[in-house]
C-alpha positions in Angstrom: -14.5 18.9 -14.8 -13.3 17.2 -11.7 -14.1 13.4 -11.5 -16.9 12.6 -9.1 -16.0 10.9 -5.8 -18.3 8.7 -3.9 -18.7 8.7 -0.1 -15.9 6.2 0.5 -13.5 8.6 -1.2 -13.1 6.3 -4.3 -13.5 7.8 -7.7 -16.5 7.0 -9.9 -14.3 6.3 -12.9 -11.1 4.6 -13.7 -9.6 7.9 -15.0 -9.0 9.0 -11.4 -6.6 6.1 -10.5 -3.2 7.8 -10.9 -0.6 5.5 -11.5 14.2 14.3 -1.1 16.0 14.7 1.3 14.8 15.0 4.9 12.3 17.8 5.4 13.5 21.2 6.5 11.1 21.7 9.4 10.4 25.4 9.9 6.6 25.6 10.2 6.1 29.3 10.5 3.0 28.8 12.7 3.2 32.3 14.3 0.0 34.3 14.3 -2.2 31.2 14.3 -5.4 31.4 16.4 -6.6 28.8 18.8 -9.3 26.7 17.4 -11.8 24.7 19.3 -11.0 21.0 19.1 -7.2 21.6 18.9 -4.4 22.2 21.3 -0.8 23.3 21.2 1.5 20.4 20.6 2.9 19.1 23.9 6.6 18.8 24.1 7.8 15.2 24.3 9.0 14.3 27.8 12.8 14.3 28.2 14.4 11.0 27.4 16.5 9.2 30.0 20.1 8.5 29.0 20.4 5.6 31.5 18.9 2.2 31.8 17.2 1.5 35.1 15.9 -1.9 34.0 16.6 -4.3 31.2 14.4 -6.9 29.3 15.3 -9.6 26.8 11.9 -11.0 25.8 8.1 -10.3 26.1 7.9 -11.9 29.5 10.7 -10.0 31.1 9.4 -6.7 29.5 6.0 -7.3 31.2 7.6 -8.0 34.5 10.0 -5.1 34.3 7.1 -2.8 33.4 5.1 -3.9 36.4 8.1 -3.2 38.7 9.1 0.1 37.1 8.5 3.3 39.0 7.9 6.8 37.6 10.9 8.3 35.8 12.6 4.9 35.1 13.8 3.6 31.7 13.5 0.0 30.6 16.1 -0.9 28.0 15.5 -3.8 25.5 18.1 -6.2 24.0 17.9 -7.0 20.3 14.8 -9.1 19.7 11.1 -9.4 19.2 8.8 -8.5 22.1 5.4 -9.6 20.9 2.5 -7.3 21.8 3.2 -4.8 24.6 0.1 -3.7 26.6 1.9 -1.5 29.2 -0.6 -0.3 31.9 -1.0 2.7 34.2 1.8 4.5 36.0 1.8 7.7 38.2 4.6 9.2 36.1 6.4 8.6 32.8 8.1 5.2 32.2 10.3 4.9 29.0 10.8 1.8 27.0 13.7 1.9 24.4 16.4 -0.3 23.0 19.8 -0.7 24.6 22.5 1.2 22.8 23.1 -0.5 19.4 20.1 -2.9 19.8 17.1 -3.3 17.5 13.9 -4.1 19.4 10.6 -4.9 17.6 7.1 -5.0 19.1 3.4 -4.4 18.5 1.6 -2.0 20.7 -1.9 -2.5 22.1 -2.9 0.0 24.8 -6.3 0.1 26.3 -6.3 2.5 29.2 -2.5 2.7 29.4 -0.9 6.0 30.6 2.4 7.6 31.2 4.3 5.5 28.6 7.1 6.7 26.4 8.3 4.5 23.5 11.5 5.5 21.9 13.6 4.2 19.1 11.7 1.0 18.5 10.5 -0.9 15.4 6.7 -1.0 15.7 4.8 -3.5 13.6 1.4 -2.2 14.5 -0.2 0.0 17.2 -3.7 0.2 18.7 -4.5 2.9 21.3 -7.9 2.7 22.7 -10.4 4.3 25.2 -8.9 6.0 28.2 -5.3 5.7 27.0 -3.5 9.0 27.6 -0.1 10.6 28.2 1.6 8.4 25.7 4.6 9.5 23.5 6.0 7.4 20.6 9.1 9.0 19.3 12.0 8.3 17.0 10.5 4.9 16.0 10.0 3.1 12.7 6.5 2.0 12.0 6.2 -1.0 9.6 2.4 -1.2 9.9 -0.6 0.9 10.8 -1.5 2.7 14.0 -5.1 2.8 15.0 -6.4 5.3 17.6 -10.0 4.9 18.7 -12.1 6.6 21.3 -9.5 8.7 23.0 -10.4 12.2 24.2 -8.1 15.0 25.3 -5.5 12.3 25.5 -2.1 14.0 25.3 -0.9 11.3 22.8 2.1 12.4 20.8 3.7 10.8 17.7 6.9 12.7 17.2 9.8 12.1 14.7 8.7 8.7 13.5 8.9 7.1 10.0 5.9 5.5 8.2 7.5 4.3 5.0 6.3 2.0 2.2 3.2 0.9 4.0 0.4 -0.5 1.8 -3.3 -1.0 2.5 -4.6 -4.1 0.8 -8.3 -4.8 0.7 -9.7 -5.3 4.2 -6.7 -3.7 6.0 -6.5 -0.5 8.0 -6.7 2.2 5.3 -4.2 4.7 6.8 -0.8 4.7 8.5 -2.4 6.6 11.3 -6.1 6.0 11.5 -8.6 7.6 13.9 -11.9 5.9 12.7 -14.3 7.6 15.1 -16.2 10.9 15.3 -16.4 13.2 18.2 -16.9 16.9 19.0 -14.3 16.4 21.8 -10.8 16.8 20.6 -8.7 13.6 20.5 -5.7 15.3 22.1 -3.5 13.5 19.5 -0.6 15.3 17.9 1.4 13.9 14.9 4.5 15.9 14.2 8.0 15.9 12.7 7.4 12.6 11.0 7.9 11.1 7.5 5.1 9.4 5.5 6.6 8.1 2.3 6.0 5.5 -0.4 3.3 2.9 -0.4 -0.4 3.3 -1.1 -1.9 3.5 2.4 -3.3 6.9 3.3 -1.0 9.0 5.4 -3.4 10.1 8.1 -7.2 9.6 8.1 -9.3 11.0 10.9 -12.9 11.7 11.9 -11.9 13.6 15.0 -9.8 16.7 15.7 -6.0 16.1 15.7 -2.9 18.2 15.3 -0.9 17.3 12.2 2.3 19.5 12.3 5.5 19.7 10.3 5.4 16.3 8.7 6.6 15.2 5.2 4.3 13.3 2.8 6.2 12.0 -0.2 5.5 9.6 -3.1 2.2 8.3 -1.6 0.5 7.0 -4.7 -2.3 4.7 -5.6 -1.3 1.2 -6.6 -4.5 -0.9 -7.0 -8.2 -0.5 -6.3 -7.9 1.6 -3.1 -8.1 5.4 -3.1 -5.1 7.0 -1.5 -4.9 10.3 0.3 -2.0 12.0 2.1 -4.4 13.5 4.7 -8.1 12.8 4.7 -10.4 14.6 7.1 -13.9 13.1 7.8 -15.7 15.8 9.8 -12.6 16.1 12.1 -13.9 19.2 14.0 -11.1 21.6 14.9 -8.3 19.6 13.2 -5.1 21.6 12.7 -2.9 20.8 9.6 0.1 23.1 9.8 3.6 23.3 8.4 3.5 20.1 6.4 5.3 19.3 3.0 3.6 17.3 0.3 5.7 16.1 -2.6 4.5 13.9 -5.5 1.5 12.4 -3.8 -1.9 11.2 -5.2 -3.7 13.9 -3.2 -2.9 16.5 -0.7 -5.3 17.7 2.0 -8.8 16.4 1.3 -12.2 16.2 3.0 -14.7 14.6 0.6 -17.4 13.9 3.2 -17.5 17.2 5.1 -15.1 19.0 7.5 -15.7 21.3 10.4 -13.6 24.3 11.7 -10.3 22.9 10.5 -7.2 25.2 10.4 -5.1 24.5 7.3 -2.0 26.7 7.2 1.6 27.1 6.3 1.6 23.9 4.2 3.5 23.4 0.9 1.7 21.1 -1.6 3.7 20.0 -4.7 1.6 17.1 -6.0 2.7 16.9 -9.6 -0.4 14.8 -10.6 -3.8 15.8 -9.1 -4.7 19.4 -9.9 -6.7 20.0 -6.7 -4.2 20.2 -3.8 -6.7 21.3 -1.1 -10.2 19.9 -1.5 -12.9 20.7 1.1 -16.3 19.3 0.4 -19.3 20.5 2.6 -17.0 22.6 4.7 -18.3 24.4 7.8 -16.1 27.3 8.9 -12.6 26.1 8.2 -9.6 28.4 7.7 -7.3 28.0 4.8 -4.4 30.4 5.0 -0.7 30.9 4.2 -0.4 27.8 2.2 1.8 27.5 -1.0 0.5 25.3 -3.8 3.0 24.6 -6.6 2.0 25.4 -10.2 2.7 23.0 -13.0 1.1 20.7 -15.6 -1.2 18.2 -13.9 -3.7 15.5 -15.0 -6.7 16.1 -17.2 -4.9 18.9 -19.0 -5.3 21.1 -15.9 -2.7 23.1 -14.0 -1.6 22.0 -10.5 -2.1 24.1 -7.4 -5.9 24.5 -7.2 -8.0 25.0 -4.1 -11.5 23.4 -4.4 -14.5 24.3 -2.2 -17.5 22.2 -3.3 -19.8 19.4 -2.2 -21.3 16.1 -3.4 -24.8 16.5 -4.8 -26.5 14.7 -1.8 -24.5 16.6 0.9 -24.8 20.0 2.5 -23.4 23.1 0.8 -20.1 24.4 2.2 -20.3 27.6 4.1 -18.2 29.9 6.3 -14.8 29.0 4.8 -12.0 31.6 5.1 -9.4 31.5 2.4 -6.7 34.1 2.8 -3.0 34.7 2.2 -2.4 31.7 0.0 -0.2 31.2 -3.1 -2.2 29.1 -5.5 -3.1 28.8 -9.2 -6.9 29.3 -8.8 -9.6 29.0 -6.2 -12.8 27.2 -7.2 -16.0 27.6 -5.3 -18.9 25.6 -6.8 -22.1 23.6 -6.4 -23.7 26.1 -4.1 -20.9 26.3 -1.6 -19.8 29.7 -0.4 -16.9 31.3 1.5 -17.0 33.8 4.3 -13.7 35.5 3.4 -11.5 35.4 0.4 -8.7 38.0 0.1 -4.9 38.6 -0.1 -4.3 35.4 -2.1 -1.7 35.4 -4.9 -3.3 33.6 -7.9 -2.3 33.0 -11.4 -5.8 33.3 -12.7 -9.4 34.4 -11.7 -8.3 36.6 -8.9 -11.2 38.5 -7.2 -11.3 41.9 -5.7 -8.7 42.1 -2.8 -6.5 39.4 -4.4 -3.3 39.6 -6.3 -2.7 38.2 -9.8 0.8 37.0 -10.6 3.4 34.3 -10.4 5.4 33.8 -7.2 9.2 33.9 -7.2 10.6 31.4 -4.7 14.0 31.6 -2.9 14.5 28.0 -4.2 13.9 28.9 -7.8 11.0 27.7 -10.0 11.1 24.2 -8.6 12.3 24.2 -5.0 13.6 20.9 -3.7 12.6 21.4 0.0 9.9 23.2 1.9 12.0 26.2 2.9 12.7 26.8 -0.8 9.0 27.8 -1.3 9.4 31.0 0.7 8.9 34.1 -1.4 12.1 35.8 -2.7 12.8 39.5 -2.4 10.8 41.3 -5.1 8.3 38.5 -5.6 4.6 39.3 -6.0 3.0 38.8 -2.6 6.2 39.6 -0.6 5.1 41.4 2.6 1.6 41.6 1.1 -0.4 39.2 3.3 -3.3 40.4 5.5 -1.1 40.1 8.6 1.8 42.0 7.0 3.9 38.9 6.4 4.5 37.2 3.1 1.6 35.5 1.2 2.1 31.8 1.2 4.2 30.0 3.9 5.7 32.2 6.5 
């Protein structure tokens, strides 16, 4: 039996505390439907190759920002720039290091807009309220990013690293944290980024976000805090697509309810926790075209399980659609129900309209990257999905 989990996401017993190369990105998102609360990921604005202005410290950065006009680039010399507040501009202004320089700063935006941060070391980030039209790209985060209260914001995190970040007691629990709830989509997209090492959650959100084509690797518990790669808390309309999870404490979880999420084309190779996708008290989410790796996991259970359930005091799950996945088994329990379940390739307990069998991957029995988890010619499930493509990732 699965260990119980309380509302904070912590386990009720100590038994739950579980002590690559760069990702090949292809997400295979074709055929996905629009979902309320999500949006297509905006392309990052084109970077400027020139330096229109230069700054050498926090004071000169502030003054150069004030003077910059739309389309200009401020280049930073090597150094620390304190906390950067930016402000509002009628068009995009870029802040990046000079060629060969290393520039470090903290970000605190409250109503800022039209800001592009590129190639920086960011010790922490806070984006609040009416902040919008912000891109942070190619940057190294050494601390958490908190996003609170934004709506339809066109905020993009693209191609960043969030490595070896921990969450000691009292700190921000996730590397990217959206601690609020709203039926209005946040407009935040997190894509093409690496979340590796450390015990802080990867992404934790109570509002709809787009989480696309990222790698989550070696995110493990190391102390009293519970650690999740992605934790959805309500998060209406969240889209989790094209991600790769390798050797993490958990995969995609929603222990306190989730609403109308789309979870598709992800590879989950956890190697510890049996349940790779866990949706408690779900309301109408879609789980499709995911590949969950089989193997020996904790509690003498196999890896690669999909779990649709609830906590005793919470609502039953309903309306979940589970189609076209490669998994070991699908568990639906504690009064929760699903609206559709078919065209899944399962090793055991397949129902009518599902396939029983073991997948054959192009990367062999234990692929070393995401693309290796595509089905090989002749594999069960090849060309057998409900949409005519392969079962599992596309």
